[in-house]
N, C-alpha and C positions, 0 to 999 in steps of 0.2 A: 907214146901211151899214156892214155887217156885215166884218169883217178877215178874212181868209183863216184857214181853222180853225175859224171863230166865227159859231155862227149869232146872227142877229138876239135881241135879249131879249125874253124871255117872260115872264109873272110867275113860270111854275112853275121855271125855270131861271136867274131873274138872280143867286140867291147864288150859285151856280157860276162865272156870269159874272164876277161882282164880283171872285172871286178870279183870274180867269185877266188880267182887265183891271188889276189891280192896286190893287182896294180903294175906295173911296170909296163915300159915298150915294145925292144926286142925279143924277147925270148922267155917262156911263162916257167912255172916248172915243170921239170922233167925234160928244158930244151923246146918245145913247141912252142911257137908264135903267139905270142898273147895280139897284137894288132898285124894282121897277114892280109899281103895282096892275095892279088885273083891266083897268083900263082903260089900260094902257100908261104912264100916267101917273109921274112919278118921286114916291118915297115920301120923307119926312121923316126926318131923324135918329130921334126920339123912337117913329114909328112903327114903324119898320126893330126898332129896339131892342128897344120894348115887344112887341111884337108877332111877332116873328121868334125874333132872337137871344138876347135874355133867357130865352124859352122852352127855345129849342133847348141855350143853356148848361148850362142846370139841368139838364136829361134827361139829358145827355151827363156830371154833376155839375161842370163847370168853373166855377173864379170867376174869370168873365174878364169884361171888358169889350169892346165893340166897337174902343175905341180900343187896350187891349192887344193886340189883333190887328194893329192901325196900325205900332203901335211894333215889336210883331214883327218886320212884312212890310220897317219901316224898316232895323232892326238887321241883320236877315241878307241883305239886299240890299249893306249896306256890310260884312260881314263876307264877303262874296262878288268883293267888288271894285269896286261900279257907282261910277261918279265921282257926286259931288254936284247936279249941276246935271241927271243924265241922272232920276234919286232926288226931285230937287224937282218935275220933270214929272209921276214916277209918283204921288207923295203931292198934287198939285193946290196945291203951294205957288205965291202967285204967282212969287217972286224965292228963287232958291239961298240968300240969306241966310237967309232964315226954316229954311230946315230945316238948315243951317251952325248956326245960335242953337240947337235942338232936338240936335242929332246929333253936334255936333262933338265932345263927347269919344269916341264912338265909332271917326268917323275917326284922331281920336289914342290909338287903343288898337291901331286895325287895325294903324296906321304901327308903331307900337312893336313893334306883334307880328309884324311883317313882316321888320323890320330884326333881331328876337331869330330867328329863324326861318333866315336867314339868316349870320348871324354863330356857330349852329350846325351848320350843314349842312359 
């Protein structure tokens, strides 16, 4: 089922929808495929990387992996003040503890930055 403002996943537009849905490989929000085959079935990580992402990154002259983009997404969300429970859900972590273990240094840095900005205001 499509959310308001987002069309159902199609093979041609699934990569764009991935960004709108917060990333992921096999299933987006609601269970719809994020990266889909021509038949509409979810693609596996290696398939997405080798057939789509890696050639596109190379063509753009970027040395970046899908994991790098996932980490960048999480870091940007933290810098914009998203709470750990919400981010955990967007990243597909089963438990916010997993998110905290991976990104606690970012939350600590954000808290420190906020305190410094307030003190200097």
